[in-house]
Residue frames relative to the residue before (quaternion, step in Angstrom):
aa qw qx qy qz dx dy dz
M 1.0000 0.0000 0.0000 0.0000 0.00 0.00 0.00
K 0.4299 -0.7146 0.5089 0.2137 3.52 -0.93 0.96
P 0.4871 -0.6721 0.4609 0.3139 3.62 -0.86 0.86
K 0.5493 -0.5956 0.4678 0.3531 3.51 -1.13 0.63
K 0.4720 -0.6327 0.5088 0.3435 3.62 -1.20 0.45
P 0.6480 -0.5241 0.3865 0.3950 3.58 -1.20 0.56
T 0.1655 -0.7647 0.6031 0.1553 3.56 -1.05 0.61
I 0.2257 -0.7350 0.6271 0.1248 3.50 -1.20 0.82
Q 0.0393 0.7832 -0.6160 0.0752 3.54 -0.96 1.06
P 0.5440 -0.5829 0.4613 0.3892 3.58 -1.12 0.57
Y 0.1893 -0.7923 0.5705 0.1046 3.57 -1.03 0.85
G 0.7408 -0.2820 0.2092 0.5726 3.55 1.00 -0.65
N 0.3156 -0.7222 0.5680 0.2371 3.63 -1.24 -0.47
V 0.2199 -0.7659 0.5929 0.1159 3.52 -1.22 0.36
A 0.3230 -0.7383 0.5653 0.1763 3.59 -0.95 0.92
V 0.1212 -0.7662 0.6300 0.0384 3.56 -1.10 0.89
D 0.0567 0.7906 -0.6096 -0.0089 3.55 -0.74 0.90
S 0.6768 0.4227 -0.3287 0.5053 3.76 1.11 -0.08
G 0.5711 -0.6185 0.4039 0.3580 3.73 1.05 0.20
Q 0.7624 0.3340 -0.1902 0.5207 3.60 1.27 0.19
L 0.1912 -0.7797 0.5836 0.1219 3.54 -1.19 0.39
L 0.2204 -0.7498 0.6083 0.1386 3.52 -1.17 0.56
I 0.1544 -0.7704 0.6156 0.0613 3.46 -0.90 0.95
I 0.1656 0.7848 -0.5581 0.2126 3.62 -0.51 1.23
D 0.4165 -0.6298 0.5831 0.2999 3.51 -1.28 0.62
P 0.5396 -0.6791 0.4002 0.2958 3.53 -0.79 1.03
C 0.6242 0.5542 -0.3806 0.3980 3.60 1.06 -0.56
Y 0.6862 0.4602 -0.3081 0.4716 3.61 1.28 -0.18
M 0.3926 0.7772 -0.4317 0.2353 3.53 1.25 -0.05
E 0.6555 0.5038 -0.3270 0.4578 3.62 0.84 -0.95
D 0.6825 0.4627 -0.3013 0.4789 3.68 0.76 -0.93
F 0.6175 0.5683 -0.3289 0.4331 3.57 1.01 -0.89
M 0.7178 0.4769 -0.2495 0.4417 3.54 0.80 -1.04
K 0.5823 0.5529 -0.3411 0.4887 3.47 1.25 -0.43
Q 0.7024 0.5007 -0.2198 0.4556 3.56 1.09 -1.00
Y 0.8322 0.2034 -0.0259 0.5152 3.59 0.79 -1.02
S 0.2995 -0.7075 0.6067 0.2040 3.58 -0.99 0.87
Y 0.6883 -0.4383 0.3692 0.4447 3.60 -1.37 -0.05
E 0.6596 0.5085 -0.3134 0.4563 3.55 1.08 -0.77
D 0.6069 0.5367 -0.3611 0.4617 3.57 1.17 -0.58
I 0.6629 0.5048 -0.3208 0.4503 3.52 0.95 -0.92
C 0.6317 0.5204 -0.3451 0.4594 3.71 0.97 -0.77
S 0.7198 0.4949 -0.2648 0.4084 3.63 0.91 -0.72
I 0.6786 0.4578 -0.2693 0.5073 3.60 1.33 -0.36
E 0.1137 -0.7514 0.6439 0.0886 3.55 -1.11 0.63
G 0.8099 0.2808 -0.1960 0.4762 3.61 -0.92 0.89
N 0.8319 -0.1592 0.1057 0.5210 3.57 -1.01 -0.68
M 0.1081 -0.7450 0.6502 0.1021 3.52 -1.21 0.69
Q 0.4361 -0.7709 0.4236 0.1898 3.56 -1.04 0.82
F 0.5306 -0.5797 0.5204 0.3341 3.49 -1.28 0.53
K 0.7189 -0.4472 0.3141 0.4297 3.70 -1.20 0.15
R 0.7099 0.4508 -0.2544 0.4776 3.50 1.12 -0.86
G 0.6486 -0.5888 0.2946 0.3819 3.68 1.23 0.26
H 0.6268 0.5166 -0.3961 0.4282 3.63 1.06 0.00
D 0.6138 -0.5901 0.4241 0.3086 3.57 -1.27 0.77
G 0.7122 0.5425 -0.3542 0.2701 3.44 -1.42 0.39
I 0.4130 0.6633 -0.5292 0.3307 3.63 1.11 0.35
A 0.7865 -0.1310 0.0817 0.5980 3.50 1.09 -0.68
C 0.2528 -0.7264 0.6124 0.1827 3.64 -1.31 0.22
K 0.1784 -0.7866 0.5850 0.0848 3.53 -0.78 1.12
L 0.1592 -0.7702 0.6153 0.0542 3.54 -0.93 1.10
G 0.0918 0.7877 -0.6026 0.0898 3.52 -1.00 0.98
G 0.7568 0.4210 -0.2538 0.4309 3.47 -1.15 0.00
F 0.4861 0.6950 -0.4150 0.3294 3.61 1.05 0.53
G 0.7530 -0.3944 0.2066 0.4845 3.54 1.18 0.32
G 0.7090 -0.5090 0.2977 0.3868 3.65 1.08 0.15
D 0.7604 -0.3703 0.3071 0.4363 3.37 -1.39 -0.66
G 0.3809 0.7049 -0.5734 0.1710 3.46 -1.46 0.13
M 0.5010 -0.5515 0.5532 0.3726 3.56 -1.42 -0.33
F 0.1102 -0.7947 0.5962 -0.0270 3.58 -0.75 1.26
D 0.4100 -0.7155 0.5288 0.2009 3.52 -1.02 1.07
V 0.1648 -0.7264 0.6591 0.1040 3.43 -1.31 0.72
D 0.1035 -0.7887 0.6056 0.0229 3.59 -0.72 1.12
S 0.3465 -0.7023 0.6007 0.1606 3.44 -1.40 0.70
V 0.1342 -0.7633 0.6277 0.0738 3.53 -0.85 1.02
T 0.1051 -0.8165 0.5646 0.0589 3.65 -0.48 1.09
F 0.1920 -0.7896 0.5752 0.0935 3.55 -0.86 1.02
Y 0.1880 -0.7551 0.6170 0.1170 3.62 -1.01 0.77
N 0.0970 -0.8054 0.5846 0.0120 3.58 -0.63 1.19
K 0.5703 -0.6254 0.3959 0.3562 3.51 -0.95 0.68
Y 0.8009 0.3134 -0.1455 0.4890 3.56 1.00 -0.75
S 0.7575 0.3150 -0.1962 0.5372 3.59 1.20 0.10
P 0.5923 -0.5487 0.4198 0.4147 3.66 -1.11 0.53
P 0.6500 -0.4966 0.3976 0.4158 3.58 -1.33 0.31
Y 0.0356 -0.7841 0.6191 0.0256 3.47 -1.18 0.62
S 0.2401 -0.7891 0.5433 0.1565 3.64 -1.10 0.58
K 0.2223 -0.6809 0.6879 0.1171 3.34 -1.57 0.58
F 0.2961 -0.7859 0.5249 0.1385 3.59 -1.07 0.53
I 0.1919 -0.7658 0.6093 0.0743 3.55 -1.00 0.92
L 0.2050 -0.7351 0.6391 0.0954 3.53 -0.95 0.94
N 0.1920 -0.8189 0.5311 0.1018 3.60 -0.27 1.23
L 0.1292 -0.8190 0.5590 -0.0028 3.58 -0.21 1.31
Y 0.6494 0.5943 -0.2886 0.3767 3.65 1.30 -0.22
E 0.6693 0.4835 -0.3260 0.4604 3.60 1.17 -0.08
């Protein structure tokens, strides 16, 4: 049996008013907010570091064209030997 082709579906959207987005796991929010001020976040582009100095507590996106409402899509993959899994696309081009 041939695996199904990936499906793309709308997942949600995100509003941007500061021209930047922050991607973070909610379980890190409390520690993150103790470590970084809003001014710190605005001055960093890309990976942000945990207290111990390694990357990955968050990723700041900026410079993608400013403010607006941006779509988030879910791409679900169907593998022959594993359950379906999804990846997400943030559409910054519309």
